[in-house]
Every structure is written in C-alpha cells, then in structure tokens.
C-alpha angles and dihedrals in degrees: 000000000000128000129211119017092221091061095054108107102180131071115223120242102235107353127182108195137199128178139192144106092274090195106177094006087236128180092282092052091047090055091052093047092046091052091048092051092046092050091049093049091049091061097034089248140131124276107220128184128191117205129175132230131219097032107261091238090060090056101038098039108018093160090068091063094221112205123224121213094224143359124265096256093054092045092052092048091053093046091050090050087060089065101258111158100205128021119194110200101199115199107233114218138157088261092053090046090063093066109107121234091247093050091047092054098037102039104029107026102034106025100033102034099027094229118176098165127049129186118194141164121255092251098047115145130177144147133055111338089357088288094157126076139147092286093050090048090053091054095045091045091056090050096046101037096251120142109224122200120189116205115216119238120271115235124210105194106306094342134085111230106245138144090249091054091050091050092049091051093049093047089052092049091244093147096164093050091049088051091056092050092047096042089230137043117293105260133193127194134203147122126286113246135184117280134180094284090229092130092058092052089051093049096258110094112198138202108228111213129212108209114186103178119012138095115257121204118238121296114282145082123304140187103235145161121231121211118212124165092351094306124112116219131191112253148150125232135200122203120190149059100300092239092189088069098033097242116175100201124075112238142177115221123183127195112200114210119238093357129121107173119121109249097183111142092002122129111239138169126223120204116200114221108165139354111241100186145324127267115287133186110226128205093241144341092274092059089047092053090051090053092046090058089054092046092050091051090050092048092049090052091053094045093049088067095048125097096192 
C-alpha cells in the first residue's frame, strides 16, 4: 500500500488504474476492480487502485456526520483480495479537494503514475467541486492518450449496487438485502475491550467490541459469525444501550457459542447474518436471561443453515 499521490516518485511500467472511494467494496466495486485486474493481466501490467480516506463527505461536510460502511484497514484488505497489485490510500483533505479534475488526471495520474489505461465506474466523480466524471475522463483521455473504460452498474434485483444503497439497507436493519448488495455479509472489525461482565454472571460471556469507523445496524439482537485467527465461529450479538441496566453508552457485545478462550485485546471481525429482534427493556435480569435463551436458540437455527 502507498500513501499520498504527490509523494510517489516512480512511474509504473504498464499500469491500469481505477479510482474511487470504494466504501463497502460492494458488488459494483468488485466488478470495477475485477475489470481493472483483468485488463492489467492482459497486458502484463500492474493493477492499481486509488482510494480516499477519510471519506470526502466527512471532510467537506463534517456537520452531516456521514457514516462509512467500514474502516480503512478492512477496505484495503477487501480490495487486495480482489487481486489489485498496488493500492494508493490518498489522504483526502481540504487542500487535496482544491485540485481540479484536469490537474488530477494530467499531473497526478498521467505524468506521475504513467497511466495509459483507466477503468472507472459509471458514477465516478473527482476533482474540485466534483468537476470530474466519466464524460470528463473520456475527453481528457482523448487529449492525453489515455484509454478510458467505463464499467456499467451492477444490479441486484431492482437495485443498483452502490454504497448509498448499502447504507440505506443497514440503517433500515435490512441485513439480508445489504448482504446481497455487498456480495457477502456486512462485517465490522475492532478490538475486544473490557465490559461490565454481566454476561458472564448470567451464563453468557460476551466479547465487547470497540469499533472506531464502521456502520452498525440498528439496535437489537443478531445471528452473527465472529472471526478470530482466521476461523469463523457461530455467535450472537447485541447492539444497543442495555436498557434493562440503564447503560448510557452504545455497545456491541458478542457471545460466541461453545468457545471459552479470552478474546480481550484481540482484533476480531463480526459478520451480521440475520436480525433476531429489536432492543427491549426487561423487568429484571431473570426475564432477560429467559429471553437470551430464546435468542440463542433462534440464532443457532439461523446459523445451522449458513455455509459461511
């Protein structure tokens, strides 16, 4: 991985480039990355992808509190898994946002990287005031001798796979629809931190996850799988404020079935498979435990049908 286009001192031999935010690395992104890799392999070249962090919306309109589907590390891992040879994680800043679309293509993509072939999605936008799009790239490509290929959108049923569509599905708690758009379950990653240890006293020890930059689905109980040391394990997760105990901080707690290892401080991933129920305030801990048993049974039934 490389950072900052302006610090790259070498031109690549036969680069094929794509660019975008790639937040979520959904089915549409995967099609763009696959086409970039295929084009690079066909000419014995290098598949290069430029992504931006933070998300431009978080820099240009911070008051809106734009949510990202996943953190940068997770995004880069998924992009690399698509076969990309070089990923440039460009830091997006107000200064960088002032670069015009033409300058970006001419000075950074063509002159600095030596790009002669570019693969982009149909909705690509870049440059000052989003002045660059697929049509602008076509014009600049003709002027600068760069072949530009525009990848058509990927449809999932009646919906176009897009980061916005994934965010809408997650906000609505439509976990299975988000999964179709992503081409895999929505997954968050983070480190396990200390909690209140209530789960252990009730017979359901949990791993409490700190998630810095990822979009959580609505509060409630979910059938999930937890990944630890490259192994996926059946689990159940609760997202919310634990209203039965009056907690004020939102948390995500995961109980891994038939597993006793201490996960404290370990980095884990949690893949959401199905929403079991919404968040409920119970009369007391005993009523909560009764419900947890029912939730666990429901989650096990869901997971028994999964091949993840």
